[in-house]
N, C-alpha and C positions, 0 to 999 in steps of 0.2 A: 691472531685468531680470536674471535669473539666467542665467549661462552655465556649462554643465557642461563642465569642462575635464579630467575624468577620462579617462586614457588618452592624453592629448595628448603627454605626455613633454616633455622640455626638453633644451637644449644649453647648455653653459657656453661663453661667448664671452669669453675673457680680453682685457684691454687690451694692445694690441701696437703696435709702431712700424711704420707702413706708409709707403711713399713718397708715396702719394696716396690719395684717397678711392676711386678706381676699384679699386685693389688691395684695399683694405679691404672694399669691397662684395663683390668676387668671393670673397675668403677666407671671409667670413661665409656666403655662399651654399654654398660647398663644405663648410664646417663643418656646416651644417644638413643637407646631403645625405648626409654620411658615415654609414656604418653604425655604429650604437651597439654592435652585437654582430654576430658572424658571420651573414651572411645570403646564402644561395645561394652563389655563387662569390666574393662579396665578403668580405674580412676586416674586422675592426674598424678603423674609421678610414678606410675606402676608400669612394670614390664613383665611380659610372659616369656619365660625362657626355658630352653631345654639344656640342662647342664652339659650333656654329652656333646650337643651341637656347638655350644659356646666354646667348649674346650677345643673342639676340632677347628673352629673358625679362628680362634686365637692362637692355635698351635701350642697349647699348654696341656700338660697331662691332666686328665679329668680329676684325679685325686687332689692335685694341687689347686685346681679350680674350686673344688668343694671346700678345701681347707681355707682358701683365701676368702671365699664368700662368708665362711664362718667368722673369720677374723674381722672382715668389714662390718659384719653385724654386731660383733662384740664391741667394736670401736664406735658404734653409733652412726655409721654412714648409711646403712640400709636395714630393712627388715625383710624376712623371707616367709613365704607361706606356701606349703606344698599342696597341690591340687589332688583330689581323689583320683583313683584309677590311673595313676602315673601319667597324668595329662600335662605335667610341667610344673614349673615353679614361678610363683608370683613374687617379684622383687619390688619392694617399695623404696624409692630414693627418699630418705628422710629430709624434710624441709625443702622439698623440690621447688615449690612455688617461690620461696624466698631466694633460693639459689638462682632461679631464672629471672628474677626481677632485677634489672640493671641498676635501679635506684638504690639498691642496698649496697652498692659498691663505691659509695662516695668516699672521699679521702678522710673526712672528719668522723664518719661513723663506721666503726668496725663491728662486725657481728660478734656476739658473745660466743665463747667456745662451745656452749651447749647448742647454739643455733647453727654454727658452722659445721658441726659434726666432728670437730677436733677433740682429741682426748683431753679430759680434765685430770686433775690430780688424783681423783679417786676412781677412775674408770677401770680398775681391776687388773686382771691378769695380763702380763705382757706389756704393761704401760712403758717400761723402760725401752722396749724395742721401738716405740713410736716417737720417743723424745730425741729429736735430731739436733745436732749442732750445739749441744749443751756441754760437751766434754772436751777439754783441751788436750788430753793425752790418755794413753792406755791405762796407767795406774789409777787415774781418777775414775774412769769408767768401770774398771774392774772392782773398785771398792763399792761403786753404786750397784753393780750387778749382783754382788753378794747378797743384797737384801731383797732381790726380786725373784719371783717365781718364773721359771722358764719352761716353755712348752717343748715337748719332744720334737715338734716340727721345726722349732727355731734352730738355726745353725750358727756356727761361729762367724761365718761370712755375713749372714744376715745381721748379726749383732754389730759387727764392725761397720757395715753399710748404714744401718739405722743411726748409729752414733757419729757417722761421718768421720770414721777413724781408719777406714780401709787403706788409705794412703799414708798413714802415720808410720814413721820409722821408729824402731826400737834401738836404743843406743847404749844401753847399760844392762848389767845383770839384774839390777833392781826392776827395771821395766820388763825384762824377760820373766822375772818371778811373778809379777802381777799378770802378765799375759798368760802364764801357766795356770793361774787361778781361773782366768776366763775359759781356758781350754777345758779344764775339769768341770767347771760350772755348766758349760754349754754341752758337755758330753761329746766333744769333738773327737775324743779317742775312747776306746773301750774302757768300761769301768774297771778300776783296779790299777791303772797306770800310776806309778809313784811320781809325785811332784819333784822329788829330789833329782831323779834321773832325768826327767823331762827338762828341768831348768838347766842342768849342766849341758845337756845335749843341744838345746836351742841356743844357749849362749855360745857353744862351740860353733854352731852354724853362723851365728852373727859375726863371730871373729874371723870367719873366712873371707869377709868383705874387707877390702882395703881401707875403707873408711869406718869400719867397725859398726855399721848401722845396717839394719835389715827391715824390709817392709812387712808390716803386719799382714797385709793381703797375701804376700808371697808365702809366708809361714802358714796361713790358713789354708791355702791351696795345697801346700805340701802335706799338711796334717790330714787333709781329706783323703789323700792317696794312701797314707799310712793307716788310716782308721779301719781298713778291711782285715788287718792282721791281728793276731791274738796278743794278749798282754805279755806273755813270755817272749814272743818274737820281737815285740816292740822294745822290751827291756834289754834284751840281748843286743839288738841292732843299735839302739841309741848308746848303750854303754860301750860297745865295741868301737863304734864310730868315734865317740868322744875320746876314748883312751888311746886307740891305735891309729886313727886316721883323721886327726883333728885339722889337717890341712885340706881335707876333701869337703866339697859342698854337699848339699842335701840329697842330690841324686844318688850319691854313693850309698846312702842309707837304704834307699829303695832296692839297690842291688843286693845288699846284705839280706834284706827281708825276703826277696824273691828266691834266694838260695838257701834259706834256713827254715826248716819245718819246726813244729813244736818240740819234737823230741831233741833235735839238735840244739834248739834254743835253750832248753832246760839244762842240757849237758854243758853248754857253753857258759850259762849263768853260774852253775856250780863251780866251774873252774875259775871264773872271774872272782867269785865271792871267796873262794878258798885262798886265792892269791891276794884279795883285798885291793885290787887295782895297783897302780904305781905307788909304791910306798914313799917314794921321794916327792910325790906330788899330793899336797894336802887336799886338793879339790876332789880327789877320788876317795878319800877316806870315809865319806858318808854314804857311798854307794851300797855297801853290804847292808847297812841299816835300812836303806830305802827299799831294797828288794826283799829281803828276808833276814832271818837270823842264822848264824852258823854256830852249831854246837859241836865242840870237840871234846873227846875224853877217851879213856881206856875202858873198853868193854872186856868181858870175861874171855872172849875169843882172842882179843889183842894180847891180853896177859898170857894166855896159853901159848901163843905164837912167840912172844918174847922169851918165855921160859925155854921153849924148844930151841930158840936161836942161841941162848946162852949155853945150853947143853952141848951144842955143836961148836962152841967157841966163837960165835958171831957176836958182834957188838952193835949197839944202836937201838933205836926205839921204832916201834910201828905205831902209826897214828891212825885212828879211825875217825873220819870226818863225816858228819851228817849235815845235810842242808835241808832246812825246813822252810818250805814256801808257804 
């Protein structure tokens, strides 16, 4: 079948570094919509868009579209200008004419980072999320991430994808420890989750695999499901799983969470801390410190009850244990 393509035109879409596929899709849409030559009130490289319509056409949530446009502008790919009376948004593709000139794509001459729109070393917030393929493993990226500012919109999965580490396996407690740093830095779990419990729990999940390795992507997806629960529920579920059900996989934790409300979780945590975990297993000895402190001592009421017991010929001591969260 012959297809007449005369008059269709074309657009040059250069390979670029994007944070994620959503930004790449939106940039390609804008590139295609941009005026190849001055047209009406539009200059070369400009496109008039309606954000709501763009979101609908691209099947992307409108809030995510606005956020991605903001990130593309911060990265130096585009500039935006809102028209008065809510008549739309003018988007300018930066360096559009250079991008569309095929002579600029010779093998010997590569465009400078400023011209290509790629992030430079000093292009501000979120630069670590744009640097792909620079990290060999999770610990290396976790150390890098400590020095970076992270947006509330950035997720753990975004970070792993940007660093091309989503398929990386974690094979030791040391790597799990660094991964926990990433989890806390990215806010993948509610604020207040203790790293000590998190590391022991994730390492327990790792050891349920016959080869003692677990995918970072799998853990990121699992943590996303856990993130909707409270800190007390998470502490109780992770501790209970690691201490009593260390042969079970991560789905078992979700079952504990579904069947444990905040009140039950706090009661369970107090019992676990009073017992201090398995005394014959050193790996649980740090758990009480991770969750909170236990203060034990004799109050006046306890002394009164002990005196009453002695009068009746009973022996033994009554202990009053207080748990401070």
